[in-house]
C-alpha positions as CSV (number, residue, x, y, z in Angstrom):
1,M,-32.1,-17.6,-11.3
2,R,-28.1,-18.1,-12.1
3,L,-27.4,-18.5,-8.3
4,A,-30.2,-19.9,-6.6
5,N,-29.4,-21.6,-3.4
6,K,-25.5,-20.1,-3.3
7,V,-24.1,-17.6,-0.5
8,A,-21.8,-15.3,-2.0
9,L,-19.5,-13.3,0.1
10,I,-17.9,-10.2,-1.6
11,T,-15.1,-7.8,0.1
12,G,-15.0,-4.5,-0.9
13,A,-18.6,-4.6,-1.4
14,A,-19.9,-1.2,-0.4
15,D,-19.0,0.9,-3.4
16,G,-18.1,-0.1,-7.0
17,I,-17.4,-3.9,-8.5
18,G,-17.9,-4.9,-5.1
19,R,-21.3,-3.0,-4.4
20,E,-22.7,-3.6,-8.2
21,S,-21.6,-7.3,-8.0
22,A,-23.6,-8.0,-4.7
23,L,-26.7,-6.0,-6.1
24,L,-26.5,-8.8,-9.1
25,F,-26.0,-11.6,-7.1
26,A,-28.8,-11.0,-4.7
27,K,-30.7,-10.4,-7.9
28,E,-29.9,-13.8,-9.5
29,G,-30.7,-15.7,-6.2
30,A,-27.5,-15.7,-4.0
31,A,-27.9,-15.0,-0.4
32,V,-24.8,-12.6,-0.2
33,V,-22.4,-11.3,2.4
34,L,-21.3,-7.5,1.9
35,V,-18.1,-7.5,3.7
36,D,-16.1,-3.9,4.0
37,I,-15.1,-1.5,6.4
38,N,-17.3,1.8,5.4
39,D,-20.2,0.4,7.2
40,E,-23.0,2.8,6.4
41,A,-22.2,2.4,2.4
42,G,-22.5,-1.5,3.2
43,H,-25.7,-1.3,5.1
44,A,-27.3,0.7,3.2
45,T,-26.4,-1.6,-0.2
46,V,-28.2,-4.2,2.0
47,Q,-30.9,-2.3,2.5
48,E,-31.4,-1.8,-0.7
49,I,-31.3,-5.5,-1.8
50,E,-33.6,-6.3,1.0
51,K,-36.0,-3.6,-0.5
52,D,-35.5,-5.8,-4.0
53,N,-36.4,-8.5,-1.7
54,G,-33.1,-9.7,-1.8
55,C,-31.4,-12.1,1.0
56,A,-28.1,-10.0,2.2
57,S,-26.1,-8.8,5.0
58,F,-23.1,-7.1,6.0
59,F,-20.2,-8.2,8.0
60,H,-17.6,-5.3,8.9
61,A,-13.7,-6.5,8.3
62,D,-10.5,-5.1,7.0
63,V,-9.2,-8.1,4.5
64,S,-5.7,-6.9,5.5
65,S,-6.1,-8.8,9.0
66,A,-6.0,-12.7,9.5
67,K,-8.9,-12.1,12.2
68,D,-11.1,-10.4,10.4
69,S,-10.9,-12.4,7.3
70,E,-11.1,-15.7,9.4
71,A,-14.1,-13.8,11.4
72,M,-15.8,-13.0,7.7
73,I,-15.8,-16.7,6.6
74,A,-17.6,-18.3,9.8
75,F,-19.9,-15.3,9.9
76,A,-21.1,-16.5,5.9
77,E,-21.5,-20.2,7.1
78,K,-23.0,-19.7,10.9
79,T,-25.4,-17.2,8.6
80,Y,-26.5,-19.4,5.7
81,G,-25.2,-22.6,6.1
82,Q,-22.5,-23.1,3.4
83,L,-20.2,-20.9,1.1
84,N,-20.2,-21.4,-2.9
85,I,-18.9,-17.9,-3.9
86,L,-16.1,-15.8,-2.5
87,F,-15.2,-12.8,-4.2
88,N,-12.0,-11.6,-3.2
89,N,-12.4,-8.0,-4.3
90,A,-11.4,-5.3,-1.9
91,G,-8.7,-2.9,-3.1
92,I,-7.1,0.0,-2.2
93,M,-4.8,2.7,-5.4
94,H,-3.2,5.3,-3.0
95,S,-2.8,8.4,-4.0
96,Y,1.0,8.9,-3.0
97,D,1.4,5.5,-5.7
98,G,4.0,6.1,-7.7
99,N,7.0,5.0,-9.2
100,A,10.1,3.1,-7.4
101,I,11.7,5.9,-6.8
102,N,9.2,8.4,-4.9
103,T,7.0,5.5,-3.2
104,D,7.1,5.5,-0.3
105,E,7.6,2.1,1.9
106,A,4.3,3.1,4.0
107,T,2.2,3.4,0.9
108,W,3.8,0.7,-0.8
109,D,3.4,-1.7,2.3
110,L,-0.8,-0.6,2.9
111,T,-1.2,-1.3,-1.0
112,I,0.3,-4.6,-0.2
113,N,-1.5,-5.4,2.4
114,V,-5.1,-4.6,1.4
115,N,-4.5,-5.6,-2.2
116,L,-2.5,-9.0,-1.8
117,K,-2.7,-10.5,1.7
118,G,-5.9,-9.5,2.2
119,V,-6.7,-12.1,-1.1
120,F,-4.7,-14.6,0.3
121,L,-6.2,-14.2,3.7
122,G,-9.8,-15.1,2.1
123,C,-8.5,-17.8,0.2
124,K,-6.6,-18.9,3.3
125,Y,-10.0,-19.5,5.3
126,G,-12.0,-19.2,2.4
127,I,-10.8,-22.3,0.6
128,P,-11.7,-24.4,3.5
129,A,-15.3,-23.4,3.4
130,L,-15.8,-24.2,0.2
131,Q,-14.4,-27.4,0.3
132,R,-17.1,-27.9,2.8
133,A,-19.2,-27.2,1.1
134,G,-18.7,-29.6,-1.9
135,G,-16.5,-27.1,-4.2
136,G,-17.5,-23.8,-5.9
137,S,-15.8,-20.4,-7.0
138,I,-13.9,-18.2,-6.1
139,I,-13.4,-15.0,-8.0
140,N,-9.9,-13.1,-7.4
141,T,-10.0,-9.0,-8.7
142,A,-6.7,-8.6,-10.5
143,S,-6.2,-5.7,-13.0
144,I,-4.8,-5.1,-16.3
145,V,-1.7,-3.8,-15.1
146,A,-1.1,-7.7,-13.9
147,L,-0.6,-8.1,-17.6
148,L,0.8,-4.5,-19.2
149,G,2.9,-1.8,-17.6
150,S,0.3,1.3,-16.5
151,A,0.6,4.3,-18.8
152,T,0.5,6.5,-15.0
153,A,2.9,5.2,-12.3
154,Q,1.4,3.0,-9.6
155,M,4.0,0.8,-8.6
156,A,2.5,-0.6,-5.7
157,Y,-0.9,-1.1,-7.2
158,T,0.7,-3.1,-10.3
159,A,2.7,-5.2,-8.4
160,S,0.1,-6.2,-5.8
161,K,-2.1,-7.0,-8.6
162,G,0.5,-9.6,-10.6
163,G,0.6,-10.9,-7.5
164,V,-2.6,-11.4,-7.5
165,L,-2.7,-13.0,-10.8
166,S,-0.2,-15.0,-10.0
167,M,-1.7,-16.4,-6.6
168,S,-5.1,-17.2,-8.3
169,R,-3.2,-19.6,-11.4
170,E,-1.7,-21.8,-8.9
171,L,-5.0,-21.9,-6.5
172,A,-6.4,-22.5,-9.5
173,V,-4.5,-25.8,-10.0
174,L,-3.9,-26.8,-6.5
175,H,-7.7,-26.9,-6.0
176,A,-9.3,-28.1,-9.6
177,R,-9.6,-31.5,-8.2
178,E,-11.8,-30.6,-5.4
179,N,-14.5,-28.4,-7.9
180,I,-13.0,-25.3,-6.8
181,R,-12.9,-23.0,-9.8
182,V,-10.6,-19.8,-9.3
183,N,-10.4,-16.9,-11.8
184,A,-8.9,-13.5,-11.6
185,L,-10.8,-10.8,-12.9
186,C,-8.9,-8.2,-15.2
187,P,-10.7,-4.6,-15.3
188,G,-9.6,-2.0,-17.8
189,P,-9.9,1.2,-16.5
190,L,-13.2,1.8,-15.0
191,K,-15.2,5.0,-14.4
192,T,-15.4,4.5,-10.2
193,E,-14.6,6.6,-7.7
194,L,-11.6,4.8,-6.8
195,L,-9.8,5.4,-10.2
196,M,-10.8,8.8,-10.7
197,K,-9.7,9.9,-7.3
198,F,-6.5,8.8,-8.9
199,L,-6.6,10.0,-12.1
200,D,-7.3,13.2,-11.0
201,T,-6.0,15.6,-13.6
202,E,-7.8,15.7,-17.2
203,A,-3.9,14.6,-18.4
204,K,-4.1,11.7,-16.8
205,K,-7.3,10.5,-17.7
206,Q,-6.3,11.0,-21.3
207,R,-3.1,9.3,-20.8
208,R,-4.9,6.2,-19.7
209,L,-8.1,7.0,-22.6
210,V,-5.7,7.5,-25.8
211,H,-5.2,3.4,-24.8
212,I,-8.9,2.2,-25.2
213,P,-10.2,1.1,-28.5
214,M,-13.6,1.9,-27.0
215,G,-12.8,5.5,-26.2
216,R,-14.3,5.0,-22.5
217,F,-13.7,4.0,-19.2
218,G,-15.6,0.8,-18.4
219,L,-18.5,0.8,-15.9
220,A,-18.8,-0.6,-12.4
221,E,-22.1,-2.7,-13.3
222,E,-20.1,-4.0,-16.7
223,I,-17.1,-6.1,-14.1
224,A,-20.4,-7.3,-12.5
225,K,-22.0,-9.0,-15.2
226,A,-18.5,-10.6,-15.9
227,S,-18.5,-11.7,-12.4
228,L,-21.4,-13.2,-12.2
229,F,-20.3,-15.5,-15.2
230,L,-17.6,-16.6,-13.2
231,A,-19.5,-17.2,-9.9
232,S,-22.2,-19.4,-11.9
233,D,-22.6,-22.8,-13.0
234,D,-22.3,-21.1,-16.5
235,S,-18.2,-21.1,-16.3
236,S,-18.3,-24.7,-14.9
237,Y,-15.4,-25.3,-17.5
238,V,-13.3,-22.1,-16.5
239,T,-10.7,-21.8,-14.0
240,G,-6.8,-20.6,-13.8
241,T,-7.6,-17.8,-16.2
242,E,-7.1,-14.1,-16.3
243,F,-10.7,-13.1,-17.3
244,T,-10.1,-10.0,-18.9
245,V,-12.6,-7.1,-19.3
246,D,-10.9,-3.8,-21.0
247,G,-12.9,-2.4,-24.1
248,G,-9.7,-4.2,-26.0
249,I,-7.0,-2.5,-24.0
250,T,-4.4,-5.3,-24.1
251,S,-5.2,-6.5,-27.5
252,A,-4.3,-2.6,-28.9
253,Y,-1.5,-1.5,-26.0
254,V,0.5,0.7,-27.6
255,T,2.3,4.1,-27.0
256,P,1.2,7.2,-28.1
257,E,2.8,9.5,-30.5
């Protein structure tokens, strides 16, 4: 198994990419700490892992809170003795997020606090734990909108993901000699509840689909497989990357006529 004897903490683990990654990491031998604010879904995923003879625990935390972020790392170390993989995946996409003119300040602040500050806090408290373990892997969920402009206005989300990408690059450089790898996972548009709630009309969906060479939305389990590669020793010489899993969209991004 690719993650045998490893301990992984995944934020935003109650659904979407986080949930699929938690299920996959556990199948590959990791003890997994699932972090989310959705207790019911988080505990249900833990139960699913345990039914499959995996090892997992749930911890309630708001990643935008320094107190909660520090506590989730402490929980992982106390429960399993170490932390080897930190997957800062929690994020939101607010329905009121639009362009610079119509996005209100509250939406901006909430999005930045969860998507960007949450990753910062995970790293702030998680990196010392990885140092104590002798190294490890950090995966930060960014997005292709960190690389490209979005066809559907989402100013706060785009800015937050651009920040995640830049922060991941700097952390990779700073900690490379400590056997700590840091990569930004950049998914393309996915058929998840998060995105489908945002793309709430057929016109919005088509605005995204027209740019994707594969002609379909990606699946959360496809991103989980990419995160497994970054979490495992298979990617031992991979750090500081914008690891793009997008159906070809960033290679063929053009405005339709």
